[in-house]
DSSP file (Angstrom, degrees, kcal/mol; ACC not computed):
  #  RESIDUE AA STRUCTURE BP1 BP2  ACC     N-H-->O    O-->H-N    N-H-->O    O-->H-N    TCO  KAPPA ALPHA  PHI   PSI    X-CA   Y-CA   Z-CA
    1    1 A X              0   0    0      0, 0.0     2,-0.2     0, 0.0     3,-0.0   0.000 360.0 360.0 360.0 145.2    0.0    0.0    0.0
    2    2 A X     >  -     0   0    0      1,-0.1     4,-2.2     4,-0.0     3,-0.4  -0.531 360.0-111.4 -83.7 157.5    1.1    3.5   -0.6
    3    3 A X  H  > S+     0   0    0      1,-0.2     4,-2.8     2,-0.2     5,-0.2   0.887 117.1  55.4 -57.6 -41.8    1.3    6.0    2.2
    4    4 A X  H  > S+     0   0    0      1,-0.2     4,-2.3     2,-0.2    -1,-0.2   0.884 108.2  48.9 -61.5 -37.0   -1.6    8.0    0.8
    5    5 A X  H  > S+     0   0    0     -3,-0.4     4,-2.5     2,-0.2    -1,-0.2   0.902 111.0  50.3 -67.5 -40.0   -3.8    4.9    0.8
    6    6 A X  H  X S+     0   0    0     -4,-2.2     4,-2.2     2,-0.2    -2,-0.2   0.923 111.2  48.6 -62.2 -43.5   -2.8    4.1    4.4
    7    7 A X  H  < S+     0   0    0     -4,-2.8     4,-0.4     1,-0.2    -2,-0.2   0.931 112.8  47.4 -63.0 -45.3   -3.6    7.6    5.5
    8    8 A X  H >< S+     0   0    0     -4,-2.3     3,-0.5     1,-0.2    -1,-0.2   0.901 116.1  43.7 -63.9 -40.9   -7.0    7.6    3.8
    9    9 A X  H 3< S+     0   0    0     -4,-2.5    -1,-0.2     1,-0.2    -2,-0.2   0.804 128.4  26.9 -75.1 -29.1   -8.0    4.2    5.2
   10   10 A X  T >X S+     0   0    0     -4,-2.2     3,-1.9    -5,-0.2     4,-0.7   0.003  76.4 129.8-122.9  27.7   -6.7    4.8    8.7
   11   11 A X  G X4 S+     0   0    0     -3,-0.5     3,-0.7    -4,-0.4    -1,-0.1   0.798  70.9  58.5 -59.9 -30.6   -7.0    8.6    9.0
   12   12 A X  G 34 S+     0   0    0      1,-0.2    -1,-0.3    -3,-0.2    -2,-0.1   0.718 105.7  51.3 -71.2 -18.1   -9.0    8.4   12.3
   13   13 A X  G <4 S+     0   0    0     -3,-1.9    -1,-0.2    -6,-0.1     2,-0.2   0.585  86.3 101.2 -92.9 -11.7   -6.0    6.5   13.9
   14   14 A X  S << S-     0   0    0     -4,-0.7     2,-0.1    -3,-0.7     7,-0.1  -0.531  79.4-110.4 -77.9 139.6   -3.3    9.0   12.9
   15   15 A X        +     0   0    0     53,-0.4     2,-0.3    -2,-0.2    -1,-0.1  -0.375  40.0 175.6 -69.5 144.5   -2.1   11.4   15.6
   16   16 A X    >   -     0   0    0     -2,-0.1     3,-1.5    54,-0.1     6,-0.2  -0.837  48.6 -94.5-135.9 175.8   -2.9   15.0   15.3
   17   17 A X  T 3  S+     0   0    0     -2,-0.3     7,-0.1     1,-0.3    -2,-0.1   0.647 120.0  59.8 -68.4 -12.0   -2.4   18.0   17.6
   18   18 A X  T 3  S+     0   0    0      3,-0.0    -1,-0.3     2,-0.0     2,-0.3   0.332  97.0  66.7-100.2   8.4   -5.9   17.5   19.0
   19   19 A X  S X  S-     0   0    0     -3,-1.5     3,-1.4     1,-0.0    -4,-0.0  -0.779  89.2-101.3-128.3 175.9   -5.5   14.0   20.4
   20   20 A X  T 3  S+     0   0    0      1,-0.3    -5,-0.1    -2,-0.3    -3,-0.1   0.551 108.3  70.8 -72.0  -8.8   -3.6   12.2   23.1
   21   21 A X  T 3  S+     0   0    0     -5,-0.2    49,-1.7    -7,-0.1     2,-0.5   0.494  90.2  69.6 -86.2  -2.0   -1.0   10.7   20.8
   22   22 A X  E <   +a   70   0A   0     -3,-1.4     2,-0.4    -6,-0.2    49,-0.2  -0.957  57.1 176.9-122.1 128.5    0.7   14.1   20.2
   23   23 A X  E     +a   71   0A   0     47,-1.5    49,-0.8    -2,-0.5    -3,-0.0  -0.984  13.1 180.0-131.4 147.3    2.7   16.1   22.8
   24   24 A X        +     0   0    0     -2,-0.4     2,-0.3    47,-0.2    -1,-0.1   0.345  60.4  62.3-126.6   3.9    4.6   19.3   22.3
   25   25 A X  S  > S-     0   0    0      1,-0.1     4,-2.1    49,-0.0     5,-0.2  -0.890  80.4-112.3-133.6 166.4    6.1   20.1   25.7
   26   26 A X  H  > S+     0   0    0     -2,-0.3     4,-2.4     1,-0.2     5,-0.2   0.878 111.5  53.2 -64.5 -41.3    8.6   18.6   28.1
   27   27 A X  H  > S+     0   0    0      1,-0.2     4,-1.9     2,-0.2    -1,-0.2   0.910 111.3  45.9 -66.0 -40.9    6.2   17.8   30.9
   28   28 A X  H  > S+     0   0    0      1,-0.2     4,-2.3     2,-0.2    -1,-0.2   0.910 112.7  51.5 -64.4 -41.0    3.8   15.8   28.5
   29   29 A X  H  X S+     0   0    0     -4,-2.1     4,-2.8     1,-0.2    -2,-0.2   0.882 108.4  51.6 -63.3 -38.4    6.8   14.0   27.0
   30   30 A X  H  X S+     0   0    0     -4,-2.4     4,-2.2     2,-0.2    -1,-0.2   0.890 108.7  50.3 -66.7 -39.3    8.1   13.1   30.5
   31   31 A X  H  X S+     0   0    0     -4,-1.9     4,-1.8     2,-0.2    -2,-0.2   0.944 115.0  43.3 -62.3 -47.7    4.7   11.6   31.5
   32   32 A X  H  X S+     0   0    0     -4,-2.3     4,-2.3     1,-0.2    -2,-0.2   0.918 113.4  50.8 -65.3 -43.9    4.6    9.5   28.3
   33   33 A X  H  X S+     0   0    0     -4,-2.8     4,-2.6     1,-0.2    -1,-0.2   0.867 107.3  54.2 -65.5 -34.6    8.2    8.5   28.5
   34   34 A X  H  X S+     0   0    0     -4,-2.2     4,-2.3     2,-0.2    -1,-0.2   0.917 109.5  47.8 -62.9 -42.7    7.7    7.3   32.1
   35   35 A X  H  X S+     0   0    0     -4,-1.8     4,-2.8     2,-0.2    -2,-0.2   0.893 111.4  50.8 -64.4 -39.5    4.8    5.1   31.0
   36   36 A X  H  X S+     0   0    0     -4,-2.3     4,-1.7     2,-0.2    -2,-0.2   0.933 109.9  49.5 -63.6 -45.5    6.9    3.7   28.2
   37   37 A X  H  <>S+     0   0    0     -4,-2.6     5,-2.6     1,-0.2     6,-0.4   0.909 113.0  47.5 -59.9 -43.0    9.8    2.9   30.5
   38   38 A X  H ><5S+     0   0    0     -4,-2.3     3,-1.7     1,-0.2    -2,-0.2   0.924 110.9  50.5 -64.4 -44.7    7.4    1.2   32.9
   39   39 A X  H 3<5S+     0   0    0     -4,-2.8    -1,-0.2     1,-0.3    -2,-0.2   0.769 108.9  52.3 -65.7 -25.1    5.7   -0.8   30.1
   40   40 A X  T 3<5S-     0   0    0     -4,-1.7    -1,-0.3    -5,-0.2    -2,-0.2   0.415 113.4-121.1 -87.1   1.2    9.1   -1.9   28.9
   41   41 A X  T < 5S+     0   0    0     -3,-1.7    -3,-0.2    -4,-0.1     3,-0.2   0.876  80.6 120.1  58.3  40.0   10.0   -3.1   32.4
   42   42 A X      < +     0   0    0     -5,-2.6    -4,-0.2    -6,-0.1    11,-0.2   0.145  35.7  98.5-115.9  16.7   12.9   -0.8   32.5
   43   43 A X        +     0   0    0     -6,-0.4     2,-0.5    -5,-0.2    -1,-0.1   0.399  54.6 102.6 -90.8   4.5   11.9    1.3   35.5
   44   44 A X  S    S+     0   0    0     -3,-0.2     2,-0.2     5,-0.1     0, 0.0  -0.749  78.9   1.3 -89.6 130.0   14.1   -0.4   38.1
   45   45 A X  S    S-     0   0    0     -2,-0.5     2,-0.0     4,-0.1    -3,-0.0  -0.497  97.5 -35.8  99.6-166.8   17.3    1.3   39.1
   46   46 A X     >  -     0   0    0     -2,-0.2     4,-2.3     1,-0.0     5,-0.2  -0.145  68.6 -84.1 -89.5-175.2   18.9    4.6   38.1
   47   47 A X  H  > S+     0   0    0      1,-0.2     4,-2.8     2,-0.2     5,-0.2   0.882 126.5  52.6 -59.9 -41.7   19.0    6.5   34.8
   48   48 A X  H  > S+     0   0    0      1,-0.2     4,-2.4     2,-0.2    -1,-0.2   0.900 110.7  47.7 -63.5 -39.3   22.0    4.5   33.5
   49   49 A X  H  > S+     0   0    0      2,-0.2     4,-2.4     1,-0.2    -1,-0.2   0.890 111.4  50.9 -67.9 -38.6   20.2    1.2   34.2
   50   50 A X  H  X S+     0   0    0     -4,-2.3     4,-2.5     2,-0.2    -2,-0.2   0.941 112.1  46.3 -62.8 -47.6   17.0    2.5   32.5
   51   51 A X  H  X S+     0   0    0     -4,-2.8     4,-2.8     1,-0.2    -2,-0.2   0.909 112.0  51.0 -62.4 -42.0   19.0    3.6   29.4
   52   52 A X  H  X S+     0   0    0     -4,-2.4     4,-1.7    -5,-0.2    -1,-0.2   0.909 110.5  49.9 -61.5 -41.7   20.8    0.3   29.3
   53   53 A X  H  < S+     0   0    0     -4,-2.4     4,-0.4     2,-0.2    -2,-0.2   0.934 113.3  45.1 -62.2 -47.1   17.6   -1.6   29.5
   54   54 A X  H >< S+     0   0    0     -4,-2.5     3,-1.1     1,-0.2    -2,-0.2   0.904 111.9  52.2 -64.5 -41.1   16.0    0.4   26.7
   55   55 A X  H 3< S+     0   0    0     -4,-2.8    -1,-0.2     1,-0.3    -2,-0.2   0.811 110.2  49.0 -65.5 -29.1   19.1    0.1   24.5
   56   56 A X  T 3< S+     0   0    0     -4,-1.7    -1,-0.3    -5,-0.2    -2,-0.2   0.469  92.1 102.0 -89.2  -1.9   19.0   -3.6   24.9
   57   57 A X  S <  S-     0   0    0     -3,-1.1     2,-0.1    -4,-0.4    -3,-0.0  -0.450  81.8-101.2 -79.2 154.7   15.3   -3.9   24.1
   58   58 A X     >  -     0   0    0      1,-0.1     4,-2.3    -2,-0.1     5,-0.2  -0.433  21.5-125.0 -73.9 150.9   14.2   -5.1   20.7
   59   59 A X  H  > S+     0   0    0      1,-0.2     4,-2.7     2,-0.2     5,-0.3   0.835 111.7  59.2 -63.3 -31.8   13.1   -2.5   18.2
   60   60 A X  H  > S+     0   0    0      2,-0.2     4,-2.1     1,-0.2    -1,-0.2   0.930 108.0  43.6 -63.0 -45.6    9.9   -4.4   17.8
   61   61 A X  H  > S+     0   0    0      2,-0.2     4,-2.4     1,-0.2     5,-0.2   0.891 114.2  51.1 -67.5 -38.9    9.1   -4.0   21.5
   62   62 A X  H  X S+     0   0    0     -4,-2.3     4,-2.9     2,-0.2     5,-0.2   0.944 113.2  43.2 -63.9 -47.7   10.1   -0.4   21.5
   63   63 A X  H  X S+     0   0    0     -4,-2.7     4,-2.3     2,-0.2    -1,-0.2   0.872 114.2  51.2 -68.8 -34.9    7.9    0.5   18.5
   64   64 A X  H  < S+     0   0    0     -4,-2.1    -1,-0.2    -5,-0.3    -2,-0.2   0.924 115.8  41.6 -64.9 -43.8    5.0   -1.5   19.8
   65   65 A X  H  < S+     0   0    0     -4,-2.4    -2,-0.2    -5,-0.2    -1,-0.2   0.896 116.1  48.4 -71.5 -40.9    5.2    0.2   23.2
   66   66 A X  H >< S-     0   0    0     -4,-2.9     3,-0.7    -5,-0.2    -2,-0.2   0.896  90.6-179.7 -68.3 -40.4    5.8    3.7   21.8
   67   67 A X  T 3<  -     0   0    0     -4,-2.3    -1,-0.2    -5,-0.2    -2,-0.1  -0.431  50.4 -32.5  78.6-149.0    3.0    3.4   19.4
   68   68 A X  T 3  S+     0   0    0     -2,-0.1   -53,-0.4    -4,-0.1    -1,-0.2   0.019  85.9 142.1-101.3  25.9    2.0    6.1   16.9
   69   69 A X    <   -     0   0    0     -3,-0.7     2,-0.3   -55,-0.1   -47,-0.2  -0.307  34.1-155.1 -69.2 151.8    2.9    9.2   19.0
   70   70 A X  E     -a   22   0A   0    -49,-1.7   -47,-1.5   -54,-0.1     2,-0.3  -0.899  11.6-177.2-120.3 155.4    4.4   12.2   17.4
   71   71 A X  E     -a   23   0A   0     -2,-0.3     2,-0.2   -49,-0.2   -47,-0.2  -0.993  27.8-119.1-146.3 152.2    6.6   14.8   19.0
   72   72 A X        -     0   0    0    -49,-0.8     9,-0.1    -2,-0.3    11,-0.1  -0.554  61.9 -71.2 -80.2 160.9    8.3   18.0   18.1
   73   73 A X        -     0   0    0     -2,-0.2     7,-2.8     6,-0.1     2,-0.4  -0.263  49.5-170.0 -58.9 135.7   12.0   17.9   18.4
   74   74 A X  E     +B   79   0B   0      5,-0.2     2,-0.4    -3,-0.1     5,-0.2  -0.987   7.2 177.6-127.3 119.0   13.4   17.9   22.0
   75   75 A X  E >   -B   78   0B   0      3,-2.2     3,-2.2    -2,-0.4    -2,-0.0  -0.988  69.5 -15.9-126.9 125.4   17.1   18.3   22.4
   76   76 A X  T 3  S-     0   0    0     -2,-0.4    -1,-0.1     1,-0.3     3,-0.1   0.853 129.6 -51.1  50.9  40.2   18.8   18.5   25.8
   77   77 A X  T 3  S+     0   0    0      1,-0.2     2,-0.6    -3,-0.0    -1,-0.3   0.427 111.9 121.0  82.9  -1.7   15.4   19.0   27.5
   78   78 A X  E <   -B   75   0B   0     -3,-2.2    -3,-2.2   -53,-0.1     2,-0.7  -0.864  53.2-149.1-100.4 122.0   14.5   21.9   25.2
   79   79 A X  E     -B   74   0B   0     -2,-0.6     2,-0.3    -5,-0.2    -5,-0.2  -0.802  15.1-137.9 -91.1 116.6   11.2   21.4   23.2
   80   80 A X        -     0   0    0     -7,-2.8     4,-0.0    -2,-0.7    -8,-0.0  -0.552   4.0-152.8 -74.8 133.6   11.4   23.2   19.9
   81   81 A X  S    S+     0   0    0     -2,-0.3     2,-0.3    -9,-0.1    -1,-0.1   0.677  81.3  38.3 -81.3 -16.1    8.2   25.0   19.0
   82   82 A X  S    S-     0   0    0     10,-0.1     2,-0.2    -9,-0.1    -9,-0.1  -0.953  90.4-108.6-128.1 150.5    8.9   24.7   15.3
   83   83 A X    >>  -     0   0    0     -2,-0.3     4,-2.5     1,-0.1     3,-0.7  -0.545  46.8-104.2 -68.5 147.0   10.5   22.0   13.2
   84   84 A X  H 3> S+     0   0    0      1,-0.3     4,-2.3     2,-0.2     5,-0.2   0.843 119.9  47.7 -47.9 -47.5   13.9   23.1   12.1
   85   85 A X  H 3> S+     0   0    0      1,-0.2     4,-2.2     2,-0.2    -1,-0.3   0.901 113.9  48.3 -62.7 -36.8   13.0   23.9    8.5
   86   86 A X  H <> S+     0   0    0     -3,-0.7     4,-2.1     2,-0.2    -2,-0.2   0.883 109.7  52.6 -68.5 -37.7    9.9   25.9    9.7
   87   87 A X  H  X>S+     0   0    0     -4,-2.5     5,-2.6     2,-0.2     4,-0.7   0.921 111.2  46.3 -63.0 -43.8   12.0   27.8   12.2
   88   88 A X  H ><5S+     0   0    0     -4,-2.3     3,-0.8    -5,-0.2    -2,-0.2   0.920 111.6  51.8 -63.8 -43.3   14.5   28.8    9.6
   89   89 A X  H 3<5S+     0   0    0     -4,-2.2    -1,-0.2     1,-0.2    -2,-0.2   0.870 114.7  42.1 -61.0 -37.7   11.7   29.8    7.2
   90   90 A X  H 3<5S-     0   0    0     -4,-2.1    -1,-0.2    -5,-0.1    -2,-0.2   0.459 111.9-118.2 -90.0  -1.9   10.0   32.0    9.9
   91   91 A X  T <<5S+     0   0    0     -3,-0.8     2,-0.6    -4,-0.7    -3,-0.2   0.761  72.6 132.9  72.6  24.3   13.4   33.4   11.1
   92   92 A X      < +     0   0    0     -5,-2.6     2,-0.3    -6,-0.2    -1,-0.1  -0.578  41.0  89.3-109.6  67.5   12.9   31.9   14.6
   93   93 A X              0   0    0     -2,-0.6    -9,-0.0    -5,-0.1     0, 0.0  -0.948 360.0 360.0-149.3 166.3   16.3   30.4   15.3
   94   94 A X              0   0    0     -2,-0.3    -1,-0.1     0, 0.0    -2,-0.0   0.356 360.0 360.0-132.2 360.0   19.6   31.4   16.7
């Protein structure tokens, strides 16, 4: 199937800014990531142990647990309000 056919057939399942699958700020991302870590059984121990557990998990389990969520870019705890090309286009970058 082509992507356009998938979108047309499953459009109600795709994440948008108006549903629970989409987050745009750090606090929402932290809530979701905590649930993902718990669902992956990686919540025991400190940060290094959590990261090691996630890194050793299969991509199949990670994608199944993460689901269809979307996020705007988050780098070093900073949530970008625009995608990089849009920020450049609008002159909102440094």
